C-alpha positions in Angstrom: 0.0 0.0 0.0 1.4 3.4 -1.0 2.0 5.7 1.9 0.1 9.0 2.1 1.6 12.3 1.1 2.8 14.1 4.3 2.8 17.9 4.5 4.6 19.6 7.4 3.0 22.8 8.6 5.5 25.1 10.4 3.9 25.7 13.8 4.2 29.1 15.5 4.2 30.1 19.1 1.2 32.0 20.5 2.6 35.0 22.3 1.0 35.2 25.8 1.7 38.4 27.7 3.5 37.6 30.9 2.8 33.8 30.6 5.7 31.4 30.8 3.8 28.5 29.4 3.5 28.8 25.6 1.4 27.0 23.0 2.2 26.1 19.4 -0.3 27.2 16.7 -1.4 25.5 13.5 -4.3 27.1 11.8 -7.2 24.8 11.1 -7.8 26.3 7.7 -4.4 25.3 6.5 -4.7 21.8 7.9 -8.2 21.5 6.4 -7.1 22.5 2.9 -4.4 19.8 3.0 -6.7 17.0 4.2 -9.4 18.0 1.8 -7.0 17.5 -1.1 -5.9 14.0 -0.1 -2.7 14.6 1.9 -1.9 14.3 5.6 -0.9 17.3 7.7 1.6 17.2 10.6 3.1 20.0 12.7 6.8 21.0 12.5 7.6 22.3 16.0 10.1 24.8 17.1 13.0 23.2 19.0 13.8 26.5 20.8 13.1 26.6 24.5 12.1 30.3 24.3 10.2 32.2 21.7 12.6 34.0 19.3 10.3 36.5 17.6 11.6 38.7 14.8 11.0 42.2 16.3 12.9 44.1 13.6 11.1 44.0 10.2 14.2 42.7 8.3 16.0 40.8 11.1 17.5 37.7 9.5 19.8 36.0 12.0 18.7 32.5 13.0 19.6 32.2 16.7 19.6 28.4 16.3 22.1 26.0 17.7 23.4 23.2 15.6 21.3 20.8 17.7 18.2 22.8 17.1 18.8 22.9 13.4 19.2 19.2 13.4 15.9 18.7 15.2 14.2 20.8 12.5 15.9 18.9 9.7 14.8 15.5 11.2 11.2 16.8 11.3 11.3 18.2 7.8 12.8 14.9 6.5 9.5 13.2 7.5 7.6 15.3 5.0 7.1 15.6 1.3 6.4 19.3 1.4 6.3 22.2 3.8 3.8 25.1 4.5 5.0 28.3 6.1 1.8 29.7 7.4 0.6 33.2 8.1 0.3 35.1 11.4 1.1 38.4 13.0 4.4 37.3 14.3 7.4 35.4 12.8 10.1 33.5 14.6 13.8 33.1 14.0 13.5 29.5 12.8 10.9 30.2 10.1 13.3 32.0 7.8 15.9 29.3 8.5 13.4 26.6 7.4 12.5 28.6 4.3 16.2 28.7 3.3 16.6 25.0 4.0 13.7 24.0 1.9 14.8 26.2 -0.9 18.4 24.9 -0.8 17.2 21.3 -0.8 14.4 21.8 -3.3 11.6 20.7 -1.0 8.2 21.7 -2.3 7.2 24.8 -0.2 4.1 27.0 0.0 4.4 30.2 1.9 1.3 32.2 3.0 1.3 35.8 4.1 4.0 35.9 6.9 5.3 32.7 5.2 6.0 34.8 2.1 8.0 37.3 4.3 10.0 34.5 5.8 10.8 32.9 2.5 12.2 36.2 1.2 14.0 37.1 4.4 15.6 33.6 4.4 17.3 34.4 1.1 18.3 37.9 2.0 15.4 39.9 0.7 13.6 42.7 2.6 10.1 43.5 3.8 8.3 46.8 4.3 5.1 48.1 5.8 2.2 48.7 3.5 1.1 52.3 3.2 -2.7 51.6 2.9 -3.2 49.3 5.8 -6.9 50.1 6.1 -7.5 48.5 2.7 -5.0 45.6 3.1 -5.6 44.6 6.7 -9.2 43.3 6.4 -9.5 40.2 8.6 -13.0 39.0 7.9 -13.6 39.9 4.2 -13.4 37.1 1.7 -12.4 39.2 -1.4 -10.6 42.5 -1.0 -8.9 43.2 -4.3 -7.9 41.5 -7.5 -4.4 40.3 -8.4 -3.1 40.4 -12.0 -1.2 37.3 -13.0 1.7 37.1 -15.5 0.5 34.7 -18.3 4.1 33.4 -18.6 4.4 32.4 -15.0 4.1 29.0 -13.5 1.4 30.4 -11.2 -0.8 31.2 -14.3 -0.5 27.6 -15.4 -1.8 26.5 -12.0 -4.8 28.8 -11.7 -5.5 29.2 -15.4 -6.5 32.9 -15.3 -4.9 36.3 -15.6 -7.0 37.9 -12.8 -8.4 36.6 -9.6 -9.9 38.1 -6.5 -8.1 37.5 -3.2 -8.4 38.3 0.5 -6.0 40.7 2.3 -4.9 40.5 5.9 -1.5 42.0 6.2 0.4 45.0 7.2 3.7 44.0 5.6 4.7 43.5 2.0 7.8 42.4 0.1 10.0 45.5 -0.5 12.1 43.7 -3.2 12.3 40.0 -4.1 15.7 38.4 -4.3 17.1 37.2 -7.7 15.9 33.7 -6.7 12.3 34.7 -7.2 10.3 36.1 -10.1 7.1 38.2 -9.7 4.1 36.1 -10.8 1.3 38.4 -9.7 0.7 41.8 -8.3 -2.3 43.5 -6.7 -3.8 46.8 -7.9 -1.5 48.7 -5.5 1.6 47.1 -7.0 2.5 44.8 -4.1 3.9 41.4 -4.9 1.1 39.0 -4.2 2.7 35.9 -5.8 6.4 35.2 -6.0 7.8 32.0 -7.5 11.1 30.3 -7.8 11.2 29.1 -11.4 14.0 26.6 -11.0 12.4 24.7 -8.0 9.9 21.8 -8.0 7.3 24.0 -6.2 8.3 27.1 -4.3 5.6 29.7 -4.2 5.3 32.7 -1.8 1.8 34.1 -1.6 0.7 37.4 0.1 -3.0 36.2 0.4 -4.6 33.3 2.2 -5.9 30.6 -0.2 -6.7 28.3 2.8 -9.6 30.6 3.7 -11.1 30.4 0.2 -10.3 26.9 -1.1 -13.8 25.7 -0.5 -15.4 28.7 -2.2 -13.1 29.3 -5.1 -11.8 26.6 -7.5 -8.8 28.9 -8.4 -7.7 29.0 -4.8 -8.0 25.3 -4.4 -6.0 24.7 -7.5 -3.0 26.1 -5.6 -3.3 23.3 -3.0 -3.9 20.7 -5.7 -0.7 21.7 -7.5 1.2 21.9 -4.3 0.2 18.4 -3.2 0.9 17.0 -6.7 4.4 18.4 -6.5 4.7 16.8 -3.0 3.5 13.5 -4.4 6.2 13.6 -7.0 8.7 14.4 -4.3 7.4 11.7 -2.0 10.0 9.8 -0.1 9.7 6.0 0.0 
């Protein structure tokens, strides 16, 4: 019997003011989108004893010991693909994971803060969006359109030049690194989709397809393509 496709979701800490006991977070929407498309989701947990939040917008140092790095590698090696999920905070190890999966050509899907960490991990930079009132709408399904390059791999996945997306962020990519090409921008010019053309599957998204995969075939196609790439990458 063929073993199932295993997707690792990078868990985040929940920051609790003044609390010493912390919890790890995996968003149900991300997990649900993976299960709904025939794969199994597991959590990749931080090996750090304390939370190492990135407090400076473009902080890139890892603060990981060799032993902590090895713990992350051993967890990643259980998986066929990795998701870097969104959230208000990012931690040191997330950018390290993004660089590791890029260097080892492990299928990777980055969402919102995941996009930031993928770009930070390869030396790129992040900025604050100017029009936060528009782009930080937590409970609205469709906020703005994105315009997709018809020559991109992302276009081949979703099959359209324009699609409506949600928007829940206060940061955006200032400038992608040479490792990534711009596949889609929003009407304000922010980079909503970046792709690494030379990798099996390495896409960094500004929006949250996990919130729309049940409503929008285009958004679900992203997960279908990701899991297909993970299947092709599946370890015996």
